[in-house]
MDAnalysis code that builds the backbone (N, CA, C; Angstrom):
import MDAnalysis as mda
import numpy as np

u = mda.Universe.empty(312, n_residues=104, atom_resindex=np.repeat(np.arange(104), 3), trajectory=True)
u.add_TopologyAttr("name", ["N", "CA", "C"] * 104)
u.add_TopologyAttr("resid", np.arange(1, 105))
u.add_TopologyAttr("resname", ["MET", "ARG", "GLU", "VAL", "PHE", "PHE", "MET", "VAL", "ASN", "CYS", "SER", "ILE", "ALA", "LEU", "GLN", "ILE", "LEU", "PRO", "LEU", "GLY", "ALA", "THR", "GLN", "GLU", "ALA", "THR", "LEU", "GLU", "VAL", "VAL", "ASP", "SER", "VAL", "ILE", "ALA", "PHE", "ILE", "ALA", "SER", "LYS", "THR", "ASP", "ASN", "TYR", "GLU", "VAL", "ALA", "ALA", "PHE", "GLU", "THR", "THR", "ILE", "GLN", "GLY", "ASP", "TYR", "ASP", "THR", "LEU", "MET", "PRO", "ILE", "LEU", "LYS", "GLU", "ALA", "ILE", "GLU", "VAL", "ALA", "SER", "GLN", "THR", "HIS", "HIS", "LYS", "ILE", "PHE", "THR", "ASN", "VAL", "LYS", "ILE", "SER", "TYR", "ASP", "THR", "LYS", "GLY", "SER", "VAL", "LEU", "THR", "ILE", "GLU", "ASP", "LYS", "THR", "THR", "LYS", "HIS", "ARG", "HIS"])
u.atoms.positions = np.array([
    [-5.095, 10.149, 13.825],
    [-5.528, 8.923, 13.618],
    [-6.708, 8.958, 13.238],
    [-6.818, 7.869, 12.007],
    [-7.895, 8.186, 11.269],
    [-8.871, 7.145, 12.086],
    [-10.167, 7.306, 11.825],
    [-11.160, 6.169, 12.671],
    [-11.358, 5.476, 11.223],
    [-11.632, 4.533, 11.289],
    [-12.518, 3.273, 10.249],
    [-13.528, 2.879, 10.340],
    [-14.135, 3.186, 9.503],
    [-15.887, 3.471, 9.613],
    [-16.660, 2.062, 8.701],
    [-15.733, 0.959, 8.392],
    [-16.113, -0.033, 7.526],
    [-15.359, -1.258, 8.053],
    [-15.254, -2.593, 7.613],
    [-14.541, -3.573, 8.078],
    [-13.873, -3.935, 7.090],
    [-12.563, -3.751, 7.922],
    [-11.619, -4.259, 7.394],
    [-11.127, -5.304, 7.684],
    [-11.173, -6.035, 6.760],
    [-11.124, -7.445, 6.208],
    [-9.426, -8.055, 5.618],
    [-9.225, -7.039, 5.384],
    [-7.591, -7.143, 4.161],
    [-6.426, -6.064, 4.673],
    [-5.942, -6.198, 4.800],
    [-4.743, -5.002, 5.334],
    [-3.294, -5.721, 4.024],
    [-3.102, -4.522, 2.983],
    [-1.738, -5.104, 2.101],
    [-0.608, -3.688, 2.449],
    [0.584, -4.654, 2.493],
    [1.723, -3.988, 2.657],
    [2.370, -4.440, 1.226],
    [2.720, -3.096, 0.340],
    [3.348, -2.866, -0.683],
    [4.353, -2.111, -0.398],
    [5.191, -2.874, -1.184],
    [6.852, -2.121, -1.687],
    [7.260, -2.119, -3.540],
    [7.555, -1.182, -3.706],
    [7.829, -0.991, -5.073],
    [9.415, -0.840, -5.441],
    [9.903, -1.811, -5.947],
    [11.140, -1.942, -6.187],
    [11.574, -1.643, -7.647],
    [12.139, -0.099, -8.301],
    [12.300, -0.328, -9.699],
    [13.867, -1.045, -10.209],
    [14.287, -2.356, -10.577],
    [15.227, -2.756, -10.709],
    [16.389, -1.524, -11.828],
    [17.257, -1.657, -11.149],
    [18.081, -0.992, -11.643],
    [18.072, 0.452, -12.094],
    [17.041, 1.237, -11.108],
    [16.966, 2.501, -11.045],
    [17.706, 3.481, -10.143],
    [18.111, 5.000, -10.377],
    [18.968, 5.331, -9.988],
    [18.037, 5.963, -8.718],
    [18.278, 6.304, -7.695],
    [17.778, 6.649, -6.195],
    [16.742, 7.752, -6.797],
    [17.066, 8.538, -7.734],
    [16.056, 9.698, -8.021],
    [15.023, 9.407, -8.901],
    [15.212, 8.457, -9.919],
    [14.273, 7.414, -10.201],
    [13.445, 6.783, -9.374],
    [14.144, 6.087, -8.491],
    [13.435, 4.896, -7.425],
    [12.418, 6.152, -6.782],
    [12.659, 7.102, -6.349],
    [11.807, 7.640, -5.538],
    [10.659, 8.724, -6.717],
    [10.963, 8.854, -7.773],
    [9.878, 9.137, -8.814],
    [8.670, 8.166, -8.964],
    [9.369, 6.526, -9.210],
    [7.980, 6.105, -9.546],
    [7.478, 5.636, -8.165],
    [8.139, 5.577, -7.041],
    [7.209, 5.030, -5.525],
    [6.396, 6.587, -5.482],
    [7.056, 7.774, -5.685],
    [6.088, 8.641, -5.398],
    [4.907, 8.628, -6.426],
    [5.161, 8.195, -7.408],
    [3.721, 7.766, -8.631],
    [2.640, 7.381, -7.584],
    [3.345, 5.936, -7.355],
    [2.670, 4.554, -7.103],
    [1.670, 5.201, -5.398],
    [2.197, 6.073, -4.454],
    [1.937, 6.664, -3.341],
    [0.463, 7.898, -3.989],
    [0.699, 8.535, -5.224],
    [-0.143, 9.587, -5.633],
    [-1.162, 8.698, -5.720],
    [-1.286, 7.782, -6.664],
    [-1.929, 6.714, -7.156],
    [-3.114, 6.070, -6.207],
    [-2.499, 5.425, -5.061],
    [-2.632, 4.857, -3.727],
    [-3.894, 6.155, -3.309],
    [-3.243, 6.997, -3.061],
    [-3.888, 8.682, -2.335],
    [-5.234, 8.551, -2.988],
    [-5.146, 8.170, -4.671],
    [-6.561, 9.378, -5.275],
    [-7.153, 7.813, -5.168],
    [-7.090, 6.935, -4.704],
    [-7.799, 5.727, -4.544],
    [-8.559, 5.595, -3.001],
    [-8.061, 5.719, -2.321],
    [-8.649, 5.487, -1.020],
    [-7.693, 6.526, 0.161],
    [-8.042, 6.912, 1.259],
    [-7.946, 7.188, 2.415],
    [-6.890, 6.903, 3.634],
    [-7.343, 5.578, 3.405],
    [-6.786, 4.399, 4.171],
    [-5.914, 3.711, 3.873],
    [-4.819, 4.602, 3.754],
    [-3.436, 4.052, 3.994],
    [-2.381, 5.009, 5.002],
    [-1.139, 4.115, 4.437],
    [-0.009, 4.976, 5.597],
    [1.195, 4.828, 4.984],
    [1.979, 5.415, 4.691],
    [3.249, 5.722, 4.004],
    [4.367, 4.986, 5.299],
    [5.209, 4.595, 4.943],
    [6.392, 4.076, 6.190],
    [7.392, 4.101, 4.942],
    [8.335, 3.665, 5.976],
    [10.099, 4.126, 4.672],
    [10.303, 2.996, 4.018],
    [9.567, 2.022, 3.752],
    [10.399, 0.734, 2.834],
    [8.930, 0.413, 2.929],
    [7.789, 0.836, 2.835],
    [6.487, 0.140, 2.158],
    [5.384, 1.245, 2.924],
    [4.425, 1.034, 2.184],
    [3.221, 1.719, 2.028],
    [1.935, 0.546, 2.510],
    [1.003, 0.997, 3.451],
    [-0.199, -0.058, 3.942],
    [-1.364, 0.450, 3.286],
    [-2.168, -0.007, 2.670],
    [-3.302, -0.291, 2.434],
    [-4.689, -0.858, 3.413],
    [-5.687, -0.593, 3.687],
    [-6.263, -1.304, 4.748],
    [-7.800, -1.016, 3.997],
    [-8.447, -2.226, 4.133],
    [-10.066, -2.080, 3.418],
    [-10.540, -3.291, 3.172],
    [-11.227, -3.327, 2.806],
    [-12.250, -5.067, 1.804],
    [-11.265, -4.947, 0.845],
    [-11.426, -6.637, 0.667],
    [-10.285, -7.437, -0.168],
    [-10.910, -6.862, -1.762],
    [-11.885, -6.936, -1.980],
    [-12.492, -6.999, -3.092],
    [-11.997, -5.675, -3.867],
    [-11.912, -4.543, -2.626],
    [-11.792, -3.128, -3.083],
    [-10.200, -2.782, -3.045],
    [-9.424, -3.848, -2.239],
    [-8.291, -3.226, -2.408],
    [-7.529, -4.319, -3.342],
    [-7.771, -5.705, -3.837],
    [-6.908, -6.238, -4.952],
    [-6.929, -5.143, -6.291],
    [-7.898, -4.895, -6.736],
    [-7.614, -3.949, -7.967],
    [-6.593, -3.049, -7.678],
    [-6.490, -2.368, -6.882],
    [-5.493, -0.869, -6.411],
    [-4.620, -1.365, -6.085],
    [-4.342, -2.939, -6.058],
    [-2.745, -3.173, -5.959],
    [-2.339, -3.532, -7.095],
    [-3.109, -4.312, -8.482],
    [-3.079, -4.441, -9.403],
    [-2.703, -3.618, -10.158],
    [-3.451, -1.916, -10.502],
    [-2.797, -0.939, -10.596],
    [-1.515, -0.249, -10.161],
    [-1.471, -0.338, -9.309],
    [-0.331, 0.302, -8.306],
    [0.668, -0.168, -8.906],
    [0.763, -1.881, -9.581],
    [2.342, -2.122, -9.884],
    [2.260, -1.576, -11.693],
    [1.269, -1.453, -12.094],
    [0.900, -0.909, -13.563],
    [1.169, 0.356, -13.592],
    [1.056, 1.331, -12.618],
    [1.515, 2.672, -12.208],
    [3.051, 3.060, -12.623],
    [3.542, 2.009, -11.708],
    [4.517, 2.058, -11.517],
    [5.781, 1.355, -12.689],
    [4.779, 0.568, -13.309],
    [5.764, -0.246, -14.909],
    [5.451, 1.096, -15.723],
    [4.722, 2.087, -15.853],
    [4.319, 2.981, -16.858],
    [5.854, 4.165, -16.697],
    [6.359, 4.373, -15.567],
    [7.424, 5.193, -15.061],
    [9.144, 4.506, -15.127],
    [8.702, 2.731, -14.677],
    [10.129, 2.228, -15.222],
    [9.212, 0.912, -15.286],
    [10.858, 0.267, -16.221],
    [10.003, -1.123, -17.110],
    [10.000, -2.326, -16.582],
    [11.048, -2.318, -15.358],
    [11.506, -3.337, -14.608],
    [11.317, -2.795, -13.240],
    [10.228, -3.987, -12.684],
    [9.607, -3.339, -11.292],
    [9.758, -4.465, -10.338],
    [10.353, -4.560, -9.086],
    [10.104, -5.563, -8.166],
    [9.320, -5.221, -7.219],
    [8.288, -6.344, -6.802],
    [7.029, -5.721, -5.558],
    [6.874, -6.742, -4.894],
    [7.450, -6.220, -3.391],
    [6.997, -7.292, -2.560],
    [5.122, -6.707, -1.890],
    [4.683, -7.831, -1.372],
    [3.632, -7.442, -1.404],
    [3.333, -8.358, -0.240],
    [2.525, -7.654, 1.343],
    [2.155, -8.433, 2.221],
    [0.623, -8.280, 2.228],
    [-0.469, -9.588, 2.447],
    [-1.555, -9.776, 2.685],
    [-1.748, -10.282, 3.815],
    [-2.776, -9.609, 4.477],
    [-3.646, -10.065, 5.565],
    [-4.930, -10.127, 5.488],
    [-5.664, -11.092, 5.709],
    [-7.117, -11.347, 5.108],
    [-8.082, -12.142, 5.603],
    [-9.250, -11.852, 6.410],
    [-10.076, -12.580, 7.226],
    [-11.186, -12.637, 6.844],
    [-11.594, -13.953, 6.148],
    [-12.760, -13.902, 5.196],
    [-13.925, -13.955, 6.108],
    [-13.819, -14.012, 7.638],
    [-15.046, -14.057, 8.666],
    [-15.023, -12.829, 9.066],
    [-14.490, -11.912, 9.105],
    [-13.981, -10.728, 10.233],
    [-13.375, -10.008, 9.700],
    [-12.337, -9.104, 10.642],
    [-11.978, -8.000, 10.515],
    [-10.154, -8.410, 11.092],
    [-8.985, -7.971, 10.149],
    [-7.703, -7.930, 10.388],
    [-6.986, -6.745, 11.500],
    [-6.244, -6.632, 11.842],
    [-6.038, -5.714, 12.970],
    [-5.582, -4.647, 11.846],
    [-5.851, -3.259, 12.625],
    [-5.595, -2.257, 11.129],
    [-4.600, -1.294, 11.788],
    [-4.328, -0.640, 10.674],
    [-2.484, -0.109, 11.526],
    [-2.737, 1.061, 12.118],
    [-3.847, 1.421, 12.745],
    [-3.761, 1.983, 14.262],
    [-3.833, 0.660, 15.192],
    [-4.238, -0.062, 15.074],
    [-4.148, -1.461, 15.985],
    [-2.578, -1.542, 15.994],
    [-2.069, -1.397, 15.159],
    [-0.497, -2.097, 15.027],
    [0.182, -1.305, 15.192],
    [0.550, -0.053, 15.382],
    [1.197, 1.164, 15.146],
    [1.024, 2.073, 16.382],
    [-0.098, 2.629, 16.600],
    [-0.641, 3.792, 18.104],
    [0.446, 3.726, 18.924],
    [0.132, 2.910, 19.543],
    [1.485, 2.599, 20.699],
    [2.731, 2.676, 20.391],
    [3.606, 2.701, 19.566],
    [4.848, 3.209, 19.412],
    [5.054, 4.304, 18.483],
    [4.160, 5.317, 18.301],
    [4.594, 6.264, 17.624],
    [4.727, 7.413, 18.652],
    [5.616, 8.339, 18.753],
    [5.989, 9.239, 19.430],
    [6.169, 10.751, 18.699],
])
């Protein structure tokens, strides 16, 4: 379990879907986005259908934008599902807050 040493006022769940791509091409696009995210922050978690990043809103929004651009460099037509939890006056639930009790 990672410890968070900064205020987490934003959590973003990102799902990248390259439209019309084969399964192999889809994995290539998704892997490139995950590698990009990993190069920008260690405060992320990969799940079966989405990757969640958390931290400061102003830090995460450029990462989100660039992640979509990274996907489009590998495949021309990208559909993106994004969920954002943001609290301007405090913190949001962290990945650990939401998932620790469910891990086995």
